[in-house]
C-alpha positions in Angstrom: -64.6 71.6 -125.8 -66.5 70.6 -122.6 -65.8 67.0 -121.6 -68.5 64.9 -120.0 -68.2 63.1 -116.7 -65.5 60.4 -116.4 -66.6 56.7 -116.4 -65.6 56.6 -112.7 -67.9 59.5 -111.9 -70.8 58.1 -113.9 -70.5 54.7 -112.2 -70.4 56.4 -108.8 -73.4 58.5 -109.7 -75.3 55.4 -111.0 -74.8 53.6 -107.6 -76.0 56.8 -105.8 -79.0 57.0 -108.1 -80.0 53.5 -107.4 -79.9 54.0 -103.7 -82.1 57.1 -104.2 -84.5 55.2 -106.4 -83.8 57.1 -109.6 -83.8 55.4 -113.0 -80.7 54.7 -115.1 -80.7 55.3 -118.9 -78.2 52.9 -120.4 -76.4 54.1 -123.5 -78.0 52.2 -126.5 -80.3 50.3 -124.1 -83.4 50.7 -121.9 -84.2 52.9 -119.0 -84.2 50.8 -115.8 -86.1 51.8 -112.6 -84.9 50.1 -109.4 -88.0 48.4 -107.9 -87.0 48.5 -104.2 -86.1 52.1 -103.9 -88.2 53.7 -106.7 -89.7 57.1 -105.8 -92.1 57.1 -108.8 -95.4 55.7 -107.4 -97.2 56.0 -110.8 -94.6 54.1 -112.7 -95.8 51.3 -115.0 -93.7 49.0 -117.2 -94.4 46.2 -119.7 -91.4 44.2 -118.5 -89.2 43.6 -115.5 -85.5 42.6 -115.2 -84.7 40.1 -112.5 -81.9 37.6 -111.8 -82.0 34.0 -112.8 -81.9 32.9 -109.2 -85.0 34.9 -108.4 -86.6 33.6 -111.6 -86.2 30.1 -110.4 -88.2 30.8 -107.3 -90.9 32.2 -109.6 -91.0 28.8 -111.4 -89.5 30.3 -114.6 -86.2 28.3 -114.7 -87.7 25.7 -117.1 -88.3 28.3 -119.8 -85.5 28.6 -122.4 -84.9 32.4 -121.8 -84.5 31.8 -118.0 -82.5 28.6 -118.1 -79.0 29.9 -118.0 -77.6 30.0 -114.4 -76.8 33.4 -113.0 -78.0 35.2 -116.2 -80.4 38.2 -116.1 -84.0 37.3 -117.0 -86.5 39.6 -118.6 -90.1 38.8 -117.7 -93.6 40.0 -118.8 -97.0 39.4 -117.4 -100.6 39.6 -118.7 -100.6 43.3 -118.2 -98.1 46.1 -117.3 -96.4 46.0 -113.9 -97.1 48.7 -111.4 -94.7 49.4 -108.7 -97.1 47.7 -106.2 -97.0 44.6 -108.4 -93.3 44.7 -108.9 -92.2 44.8 -105.3 -93.4 41.3 -104.3 -91.7 40.0 -107.4 -88.4 41.6 -106.3 -88.5 40.8 -102.6 -88.8 37.2 -101.4 -89.6 38.4 -97.9 -93.0 39.2 -99.3 -93.5 35.7 -100.8 -95.6 34.3 -97.9 -98.0 37.3 -98.1 -98.2 37.3 -101.9 -98.2 33.6 -102.9 -100.2 34.0 -106.1 -97.8 36.0 -108.3 -98.0 35.6 -112.1 -98.3 33.9 -114.3 -95.1 35.4 -115.9 -93.3 34.6 -119.1 -89.5 34.9 -119.6 -89.0 36.7 -122.9 -86.0 37.1 -125.1 -83.3 39.5 -123.9 -81.1 41.1 -126.6 -79.2 43.4 -124.2 -77.8 40.8 -121.9 -74.5 42.6 -121.1 -76.3 45.8 -120.1 -78.7 43.7 -118.0 -75.8 42.0 -116.2 -74.2 45.4 -115.5 -77.4 46.7 -114.1 -77.8 43.8 -111.7 -74.2 44.2 -110.6 -74.7 47.9 -110.0 -77.8 47.0 -107.8 -75.6 44.6 -105.8 -73.0 47.3 -105.3 -75.7 49.7 -104.2 -77.0 47.1 -101.7 -80.5 46.9 -103.2 -82.6 44.1 -104.5 -81.6 43.2 -108.1 -84.8 43.9 -109.9 -85.8 46.7 -112.3 -88.9 47.9 -114.2 -87.9 48.2 -117.9 -88.8 51.4 -119.8 -91.4 52.4 -117.3 -93.8 55.2 -117.9 -93.7 58.0 -115.3 -90.3 56.8 -114.0 -88.8 60.3 -113.6 -85.6 61.8 -115.0 -83.1 59.1 -115.8 -79.3 59.3 -115.2 -77.2 58.4 -118.3 -74.8 55.5 -117.8 -72.6 53.5 -120.1 -71.9 49.8 -120.1 -68.2 50.5 -119.7 -68.6 52.6 -116.6 -68.9 49.5 -114.3 -65.4 48.4 -115.3 -64.0 51.8 -114.2 -65.8 51.5 -110.9 -64.4 48.0 -110.2 -60.8 48.9 -111.3 -58.8 47.7 -108.3 -55.8 49.5 -109.7 -57.4 52.8 -108.8 -57.1 52.0 -105.1 -54.5 54.1 -103.3 -53.1 54.5 -99.8 -54.5 57.7 -98.4 -53.1 57.7 -94.8 -51.6 55.6 -92.1 -51.0 55.9 -88.4 -49.8 54.0 -85.4 -52.8 52.3 -83.7 -52.1 50.2 -80.5 -54.9 47.6 -80.2 -55.7 45.2 -77.4 -54.1 42.2 -79.2 -50.9 44.1 -79.8 -49.6 47.5 -79.0 -47.2 47.5 -81.9 -49.7 48.0 -84.7 -50.3 50.4 -87.6 -53.5 51.1 -89.5 -53.4 51.9 -93.2 -56.4 53.4 -95.0 -57.2 52.9 -98.8 -59.6 54.7 -101.1 -60.3 54.9 -104.8 -61.9 57.6 -106.9 -65.1 55.8 -107.8 -65.8 53.4 -104.9 -66.8 55.3 -101.7 -66.0 52.4 -99.4 -62.8 52.9 -97.5 -60.9 49.7 -96.7 -58.3 49.5 -94.0 -55.3 47.2 -93.2 -54.0 46.6 -89.7 -50.3 45.7 -89.6 -49.4 43.8 -86.5 -45.8 43.8 -85.5 -42.8 45.1 -87.4 -43.0 44.7 -91.2 -40.0 43.0 -92.6 -39.1 41.9 -96.1 -37.5 38.6 -95.0 -40.6 37.2 -93.3 -43.9 36.3 -95.0 -46.7 37.9 -93.2 -49.7 36.0 -91.7 -52.7 37.6 -93.5 -56.4 37.5 -92.8 -59.0 38.9 -95.2 -61.9 39.9 -93.1 -65.2 41.1 -94.6 -66.9 43.7 -92.5 -69.7 42.2 -90.4 -71.6 44.8 -88.3 -73.7 42.1 -86.6 -70.8 39.8 -85.7 -67.8 42.2 -85.2 -69.7 44.9 -83.3 -72.9 43.5 -81.9 -71.6 40.0 -81.0 -74.0 38.1 -83.2 -74.0 34.3 -82.6 -75.5 33.6 -86.1 -72.0 33.6 -87.7 -68.4 33.2 -86.5 -67.1 36.6 -87.8 -66.5 38.3 -84.5 -64.5 35.3 -83.0 -62.6 34.9 -86.2 -61.6 38.6 -86.2 -60.4 38.4 -82.6 -58.6 35.1 -83.1 -56.8 36.4 -86.2 -55.5 39.4 -84.4 -54.2 37.3 -81.5 -52.6 34.8 -83.9 -50.7 37.7 -85.6 -49.7 39.2 -82.2 -48.3 35.7 -81.3 -46.3 35.7 -84.6 -44.9 39.1 -83.7 -44.0 38.4 -80.1 -42.9 34.8 -80.3 -40.8 34.8 -83.5 -40.4 38.3 -84.7 -42.9 37.8 -87.5 -45.7 40.1 -88.5 -49.3 40.0 -89.7 -51.8 41.9 -91.9 -55.5 42.1 -91.3 -57.4 43.4 -94.3 -60.7 44.8 -93.1 -62.8 44.9 -96.3 -65.9 47.0 -96.5 -67.9 44.2 -98.1 -70.7 43.4 -95.7 -72.4 40.1 -96.2 -69.8 38.7 -98.6 -70.5 41.7 -100.9 -74.3 41.9 -100.8 -74.6 44.7 -98.2 -76.0 45.0 -94.8 -79.7 45.3 -95.7 -79.6 42.3 -98.0 -77.7 40.3 -95.4 -80.4 41.0 -92.9 -83.0 39.9 -95.5 -81.1 36.7 -95.9 -81.2 36.2 -92.1 -85.0 36.6 -92.2 -85.2 33.9 -94.9 -83.0 31.6 -92.8 -85.5 32.0 -90.0 -88.0 30.5 -92.5 -85.9 27.4 -93.0 -83.5 28.3 -95.9 -79.8 27.9 -95.5 -77.3 30.7 -96.2 -76.9 29.8 -99.9 -80.6 29.3 -100.5 -81.4 32.6 -98.8 -79.1 34.5 -101.1 -80.5 32.7 -104.2 -84.0 33.6 -103.2 -82.9 37.2 -103.0 -81.4 36.9 -106.5 -77.9 37.5 -105.2 -74.7 35.5 -105.3 -73.4 33.6 -102.3 -70.0 35.0 -102.9 -69.6 38.6 -104.2 -66.5 39.8 -102.5 -63.9 41.8 -104.6 -60.7 39.8 -104.1 -58.7 41.9 -106.7 -59.2 44.9 -104.3 -57.7 42.8 -101.5 -54.8 41.8 -103.7 -54.2 45.5 -104.6 -54.1 46.4 -100.9 -51.4 43.7 -100.3 -49.5 44.9 -103.3 -49.5 48.5 -102.1 -48.3 47.2 -98.7 -45.4 45.2 -100.3 -46.9 41.9 -99.2 -47.2 39.8 -102.4 -46.1 36.5 -100.9 -48.1 35.6 -97.8 -49.4 32.9 -95.5 -53.2 33.1 -95.5 -55.3 32.5 -92.5 -58.5 30.9 -93.9 -60.6 27.8 -94.2 -61.7 28.7 -97.7 -59.6 27.3 -100.6 -61.6 29.5 -103.0 -60.1 32.5 -101.3 -56.6 31.2 -101.9 -57.4 30.6 -105.6 -58.9 34.1 -105.9 -55.9 35.8 -104.4 -53.5 33.8 -106.5 -55.5 34.6 -109.7 -55.1 38.3 -108.7 -51.3 38.0 -108.5 -50.7 37.2 -104.8 -48.5 34.1 -104.0 -50.0 32.1 -101.1 -47.2 30.0 -99.7 -49.4 28.4 -97.0 -53.0 28.1 -96.0 -53.2 28.4 -92.2 -56.5 26.8 -90.8 -58.7 29.2 -88.9 -61.5 27.2 -87.4 -63.3 28.2 -84.2 -65.9 26.3 -82.1 -69.5 26.4 -83.2 -72.5 27.4 -81.1 -76.2 26.3 -81.4 -77.0 29.4 -83.4 -74.3 29.1 -86.1 -73.9 25.4 -86.4 -76.1 25.2 -89.6 -74.3 28.2 -91.0 -70.9 26.6 -90.6 -72.2 23.3 -92.0 -73.5 25.1 -95.1 -70.1 26.7 -95.6 -68.5 23.3 -95.4 -71.0 21.3 -97.5 -72.0 23.9 -100.1 -69.2 26.4 -100.2 -66.2 24.1 -99.9 -64.8 25.4 -96.6 -62.4 23.0 -94.9 -64.2 22.5 -91.6 -64.3 19.4 -89.5 
């Protein structure tokens, strides 16, 4: 008997298909064509699937079918959607050039779990969460099951694949450890600073990848300075008191929405929206990082009781919910600059970060 692809493989193929613009055929559900990346120029569909946050910007939040926060929303217009019609609905960066969209109607959605899974796959793929539903001329669709997403997100599948000594500028006594899972192609790493010992709780920093801040020196956020300060704080622990530290470098750009969508959010911020509002207009969550993966990394390193370097109490709660004991929250605030002052104020006022 020939066995079909595993759920992990189907989920990985589904993410790849979305990035290529190919439709997904959900088992027992519709065929969904990703609007942003679609390679089917003649596609037409009677309905579109979008997020509730995006529906709110289209003035649909007062309709019963679109009134549940963070739920997927199915919309219809006066006539079928073409790909040209669908793109301004999906992309808020096009709002100013296409102000007269609609009118649209939110319609009943009887496959909500499938819709939620589709929007989550879009987020993982780093594309806008918008689909044409059962479109004509969409092209060959890739089969996918509702349960495949759970296999993709299974933190327990993460393994250590290699480790090596890595002297860094903050501390010559350091080791890098690489992690990988079968489904998720992102490779996370941990940098261990100092000598790991079981009788000392490590100082730990969860750092989400930030190309613009970590590498390019962006002033719009505080990511680069936080990374540097964390490494030096761990190095001080190691040299001053024989302690040790762990920097988890998570491949979760833009708090989990991906590099392209993060840059889209930057563009919306330039139009006057704050960080949270920009993500909402994109139809994406403000916080989408995978904390169970971070907890799994710590578990594999044997660091299940830690001191956490963070200003974010929600990060403490998320790690504890995933089985990590956080014995102390160590503040990690750095000076603001004129370019990131509003960003930091938004983190304090809207996301609950403990900043003064």
